[in-house]
N, C-alpha and C positions, 0 to 999 in steps of 0.2 A: 892713293886709290884704294877703295874698299877697306880703309883703316889699316892698310899694310904699308910699311916703308918700302922703298925701292929695294933695299937689301933683303927684306923678307920675301918680296915677290921673286927676286932672283933665286933665293934659296928654295922656294917652292916650285920653281920652274913655271912661273906665271907672269913674268915681267912683260914679255912680248905681247901676249894675248890681251892682258889688261890694258896695256898702252894702246893697242889697236882698237879696242872697244871704245875707250874714252876719247880717242882723237876724232871720232866720226863727225861730230858737228862741224869741226874745222875742215875736215876732208870734204864734206858736202858743200861747204862754201867755195872751196877750190873747184869742185866739180861744176857747180853752178856758174862760176865765173868763166870756166872753160867753155861750157855750153853757150853762154851769152856771147862770147867772142866768135863762136862758130854758127850762131843761130841763123844768120842769113844763108850761109852755105848749106846748112842742114835743110832749111826750108826749100831751097832751090833744088837740092838733090831729090827730095821726096816729091816735089811738084812736077819735076820732069818725068818721074815714073808714073805719077797719077795722070798726067796729060797723055802719055803714050799708050796706056793700057786701060781697057774697060774693067778689068778684074785683076787684082793683085793678091797673091798669097804671101803672107808674112809669117815666117817661121822663126820663133825665138828658140835658140838652141844653145845648149851647154851641158856639162856633165856635173853631177852632184849638186852642190850649192848653186853653181852657175845655171843649172837647169831650173832650179826653183826660182831664180830671178824671173824667168819667163812665165812660170806657173803663177807667180804673184801678180805680174803685170796683166796677164791675159783678161781677167774679168772686167777690169776697169776700161781697157781699150776696146773690148768687144762692145761695151755699152756706149762708148763714145763715137764709134764709127758705123757707117752703113756697111753691113757685111756683104751686101751685093756687089760692092766695089772693093773693099778691103777685108780680106778674110784672115784674121789673126789666129794663129795657133802656136802652141808650145810643144816642142818635141825634143826630148833629150838627145844629145849627140850619140849617146850609147844606143838609142833606138834607131836613129838614122843609119848608123853604121851596121847594125844587125839586120835591119829590114829596109834598105834604102828605097826599094820600089814601092813601098807603101806610102812614103812621104814625099818623094821627089818625082815630078812628072814633066816630061819634056815640053809639052805644049802649054804649061801653066806658068805665066810670068811670076817669078818668085823673088822675094827679098829675104835673104838668109841673114838673120841678126845673130851673130855669134857673141856669146858672153864667155869670157875666160880670164881667170886671174893671171896665169902664166902665159897662156897662149901656146903651150907645148904639150897639152894632153893629147895622146895619140888619137882619141876619138874626135876631138875638136878639129884637128888638122884633117883627119880622114873625112869628116862630114863635109868640109869645104870642098875637098877633092871630088867627092861623090856628087855634090851639087853641080860642080863645074862639068862633070861628065854627063849628068843626066838631064839638066835643065838648059834649054836653049836661051831663054830670056832671064838670066840670073843677075841679080843685084845683091850687094852685100853691105851690111853695116857691121863693123867690127868694133866691139866695145871690150877693151882689155886693159889690164893694169900694168902690163910689161912691154915697154917699147922694144925690147930685144927679143921678145917671143916670136915664134914662127908665124902666128896669125897676124901680128902687127907688121912684121917684115914683109910678108907677101901682099899686104894691103897697100904698101907704099907704091905710088905711081899708078895705081889702078883706078881709073876715073869711075868705074862701076862699083867701087868698094869705098864706102865712107868710113874712115878710121877715126875713132873717138877714143883717144888715150885717156886713161883716168889719172888722177893726181898720183905722183910717185909714192906718197905715203899709203895709198890704198893697196899697193902690192904687198899684201900681208906676208910677213916673215914667219908668223906663227903657223901652226898646223891647220887650224880651222879658219875658214873664210869668215871675216867679220867686216872690216872696212871695205874689202873688195866686193863683197856681196851687196852692201848697201849703196856704195858709190856707183856700181854698174846699174843697179836698180833705179837710182835717182836719175842718172843720165838718160836711160832709156825712157823713163817716164816723161822727162823734159822734152825729149826728141819727139815723141809721138803724141803727147797731150796737146790738144788743139786750143788750149787757152793761150792768152797773150803772154809775152815774156814778163810783163809787169805783174800779172796775176800769179804766174809761176814764182816770181821773186818773193811775193808775199807768202806764198805757201811754203817755200823753202825756209824762210825766216821762222815761220810758225813751227815747222818740223824740227828745226834746230832748238827752238825754245822748249818744246815738249820733251825732246830727247834729253836735253840738258837737265830738265826736271827729273827725269828718270835716273840719270847718273848721280844727281845730287841727293837723291833719296835711296841710294843703294843699300843703306842700312835696313830698310824695310825688306828688300830682297834677301839680305843676309839672314834676317829672322826667319824667312820662309825656308831658306836652305838649311837652317839649323834643325828643322823638324826631322823626324824619323820617317824616311820614305825609301822605297826601292823601285817605284814605278812613277813615271811622269807621262801625262797625256795632255796634248795640245789640241784644242778645237777651234775652228774658224771657218767662216763662210765667205764666198766671194774671193777677194784678194787674200784673205786671211787663211784660206785653205792651203794655198801654196806656201804661205808664210809659216803655217803650222808644221808643214813638212820640213822646212829649214830649221825651225826652232827645235823640233825633236831630234834632228840630225846633230845639232850642236851638243845636246846632252849625250847622245850616243858616241860621238867622236871624242869629246873631252873626257868622258869617263871610261873610254875603251870598252863600252858595253856593260859596265858594271851596274848601270841603271837601265831597267827596261823602259822603252819609250813607244809611244803610238801617236798618230795624228789622225784626225777625222773632221768631218763637218759636224756641227751640233745636231742637225737633223739625222744625218747618217749614223751617228754614234749609237743611237738606240738599237740599230739593226745588227746586233751581235757584238760589236767592239766594246760596248759598255760592260761586257763580261770581265774585262781586265781590271775593273775597279775592285780594290780590296782596302783593308785598313792601312796599308802602306803606300797609298796612291795619292799623288797630287794631280789635280785637274786644273789646267789653266785655259781660259777661254779668251780669245781675241774678239772682243765685242764689237759689233757693227754699229755705226752711227746712222745707218739707214733704218727708219722706223719699222718698215715691213720685215726686213731681215732680223732686226733686233727682237721682234716678237718671238721668233723661233729660238734665238739665242736664250732668251729669258725662260721660255718653256722648259728647255733642256736643263738649264741651271737650277731652276726650282725643283725639277724632278730629281736631279743628282743630290741636291742639298737635302731634299726630303728623305732620300734613302738613308742618309746618315752613315754611310760606309766609308767614303773617301776621307783621307787624313786631312786634306784641306782643298777647298774649291776657291779659285781666284778668277775674278773677272776684270779684265782691262777694258775700260769703258770711257765714253765721252761725257757721261752724266751719271750722277748717283742714282741707284735704283733701290726700290723697297724690297730688300732681300734679306732673309735670315740665313745664318750659317755660311755666308759668302764673304770673302775678303775682296774688297773693291779697290782697284787702282784707278784713280780718277785722273784722266788726261783730257781736259776740256779744251775745245777750240771751235769757234764759230765758223771757221772757213775751211777746215780740213775734212774732206770726205775720206772714205775707206782707202782709196788708192794712195793717199799720202799718210794716213795714220799707220801704215805698215812700219814706218821708220822708228817712232818711239816704241812700238810694240816689240820689234826685233831687238832693239837695244836692251829692253827688259829681259828678253829671253837669253841674250848673249851673256849678260851679267849672271843670270841664274845658272846657266850652263857652266860658266867659269867657277862659280862658288860650289856647285855640285861636284865638279872635278876635284877641287881642293878638299871637299868633304870626304870623298872616298880615297883621299891620299894619292891621287894621280897627279901628273905634271902636265898642265894644260898646253904648254908650248910644244911638248913632245909627248903626246898622250898614248901613243902605241908602244907598249912595253916590249913587244916582240919585234917591232920594226917591219912588220908585214904589211902595214897600211902606211902609205907615203903621202907627203904633201902634194906632189904631182904623181898621178898614177903611173906605175911602171909595169912592164912585162906584158902589155897588151899587143897581141899580134893582129895586125890589120891585113885582112885577106882581100886580094884584088877582086873586083867585080867585072865579070866578062862584059864586053860592050853590048848594050841592048839598044 
């Protein structure tokens, strides 16, 4: 992997993280097979809710990277559904716990979709407890990577809670979420995407092929990581806005903050955040395949390239564009829209984060040198909410 032997990766403290990045196409196949085996039960669960209620609020909830799963899903599903019937929203469990009455309403039928690697984060468990306390017509979909976690355990035997366990390998042992993030994202996309199972199968195969292409061409990412930079900016619109948040977090986590990071939308970037660009800045753009959105992506890219300040400007794209001073990562597919292009894009970002961590001489598997940041958040005090 990455031109390192296993022994070298062990010495560098990168063996676990690199393995969990590279295994993702295989993990996704397992996740798809699990989805396909449960497809009828999943459809029946959602159909029953749809038949019973005229209006349903769906909350995608998680903490950290698990929250960004929902942020990434949201634009695709909002476009696919009639929001007069299905109101999709993404709310971090950290926000639900801090301000529950803003997000949970007794008279509103609600589907709480919990994303969790371990299922033991204090806020994840508390968000479920609060939803049970505050919502009369509550349904749950629990998407987690750990069968022994609290969220998975409390879903057992609950007919109003659809438990979708992820492949065992997705329960990342490394510090940063990689396989767990992408596996949960894929499962939720398969569950709520209204395309047929046959169409989904073709899309998953294409996702695997493009992502494997990224993995096979990791030497190109290694050359990018070899540049002199101290700041990294990710830009993306639609599903790629949430993905940009996850991508910048991977840099922040794996370098323990040694590299400054930012995320924004291409259009929003002009309104102040562009000030972060200097001669030690890499700007990476998750390019949209939608022709209308792409026009805005390209406007911003040409502007930043024309400024000639950034160390390097990189565009991940579905087709080659006429651009100067821009490195293009071509990931062509005739069948993948932006909702599915997130997978090869995040694989690229994960590899880049891993290589950046090694560049600054950090240890990706255990990146927090002080030990004050943990794989599963600790020390959170959950305050009881008086009955309302």
